[in-house]
C-alpha positions as CSV (number, residue, x, y, z in Angstrom):
1,M,0.0,-0.9,-10.0
2,E,-3.7,-0.5,-10.2
3,K,-4.9,2.9,-8.8
4,I,-7.3,1.5,-6.2
5,V,-4.7,-1.0,-5.0
6,E,-2.1,1.7,-4.7
7,Q,-4.5,4.0,-2.9
8,T,-5.4,1.2,-0.5
9,L,-1.8,0.3,0.3
10,L,-0.9,4.0,0.8
11,Y,-3.9,4.4,3.1
12,D,-3.1,1.2,5.0
13,F,0.4,2.4,5.7
14,Y,-0.1,6.1,6.2
15,G,-3.8,6.7,6.8
16,E,-3.4,7.2,10.5
17,L,-1.4,10.3,9.7
18,L,-4.5,11.9,8.3
19,T,-7.0,13.8,10.4
20,E,-10.2,12.1,11.4
21,H,-12.1,14.5,9.1
22,Q,-9.7,13.6,6.1
23,K,-10.0,9.9,6.9
24,G,-13.8,10.0,6.9
25,I,-14.0,11.7,3.6
26,Y,-11.3,9.7,2.0
27,E,-12.8,6.4,3.1
28,A,-16.3,7.4,2.0
29,V,-15.2,8.4,-1.5
30,V,-12.3,6.0,-2.2
31,F,-13.4,2.8,-0.4
32,N,-17.2,3.1,-0.1
33,D,-17.6,4.6,-3.6
34,Y,-19.8,7.6,-2.4
35,S,-20.0,10.4,-4.9
36,L,-18.5,13.8,-4.0
37,S,-22.0,15.2,-3.9
38,E,-23.2,12.6,-1.4
39,V,-20.3,13.3,0.9
40,A,-20.7,17.0,0.5
41,D,-24.4,16.9,1.3
42,E,-23.8,14.7,4.4
43,L,-21.1,17.0,5.8
44,G,-22.7,20.3,4.7
45,I,-19.7,21.3,2.6
46,S,-19.3,22.0,-1.1
47,R,-18.6,19.3,-3.7
48,Q,-15.4,21.2,-4.6
49,G,-14.4,21.0,-0.9
50,V,-14.7,17.3,-0.9
51,H,-12.7,17.1,-4.1
52,D,-10.0,19.3,-2.6
53,I,-9.7,17.1,0.5
54,I,-9.4,13.9,-1.6
55,K,-6.8,15.5,-3.7
56,R,-4.9,16.8,-0.6
57,C,-5.1,13.3,1.0
58,N,-3.7,11.6,-2.1
59,K,-0.8,14.1,-2.2
60,L,-0.1,13.6,1.5
61,L,-0.1,9.8,1.2
62,N,2.2,10.0,-1.8
63,D,4.5,12.4,-0.1
64,Y,4.8,10.1,2.9
65,E,5.6,7.2,0.6
66,N,8.2,9.3,-1.3
67,K,9.9,10.0,2.0
68,L,9.6,6.7,3.8
69,Y,9.2,4.0,1.0
70,L,7.2,1.7,3.3
71,V,4.9,0.5,0.5
72,E,7.8,-0.1,-1.9
73,K,9.7,-2.1,0.8
74,F,6.5,-4.1,1.6
75,I,6.0,-5.0,-2.1
76,K,9.7,-6.0,-2.5
77,T,9.6,-8.0,0.7
78,K,6.4,-9.8,-0.3
79,K,7.9,-10.7,-3.7
80,L,11.1,-12.0,-2.2
81,A,9.2,-14.0,0.4
82,E,7.1,-15.6,-2.4
83,N,10.3,-16.5,-4.3
84,I,11.7,-18.1,-1.1
85,K,8.5,-20.1,-0.7
86,I,8.7,-21.4,-4.3
87,L,12.4,-22.2,-4.0
88,T,11.8,-24.0,-0.6
89,K,9.2,-26.2,-2.2
90,E,11.5,-26.9,-5.1
91,Y,14.3,-27.8,-2.6
92,I,12.0,-30.2,-0.7
93,N,11.2,-32.0,-4.0
94,S,14.7,-32.1,-5.4
95,R,17.1,-31.7,-2.5
96,N,19.3,-29.6,-4.8
97,D,21.7,-27.8,-2.5
98,N,22.1,-24.9,-5.1
99,L,18.6,-23.9,-4.2
100,L,19.7,-23.3,-0.6
101,V,22.2,-20.8,-1.8
102,E,19.5,-19.0,-3.7
103,I,17.2,-19.0,-0.7
104,E,20.0,-17.6,1.4
105,I,20.6,-14.8,-1.1
106,L,17.0,-13.8,-1.1
107,S,16.9,-13.9,2.7
108,T,19.8,-11.5,2.8
109,E,18.1,-9.2,0.4
110,I,15.0,-9.1,2.7
111,E,17.3,-8.3,5.7
112,K,18.8,-5.3,3.8
113,L,15.4,-3.8,3.3
């Protein structure tokens, strides 16, 4: 997965678990593409301090994912749902009852997540 997409997903799922200070710095650097120096000057802290906070946030977000697997489950569910959508369209066009079995299997997999 592309790094920025991964960071965005992790932040979307676990960002609220960061402090307001951490969120502000993380958003500025990762999403708004501010430099470490720009953020450091704005907050009156060192560039190294900003770097350490970003590194700590990335570690925290990854640690949450390693314990909860919410992003992994989201990605799996999204793929399964896309497959169900494709099979449903195929079924509508062909009326092949075997596709209904496949749809049911995928639906069951989603329920297990």
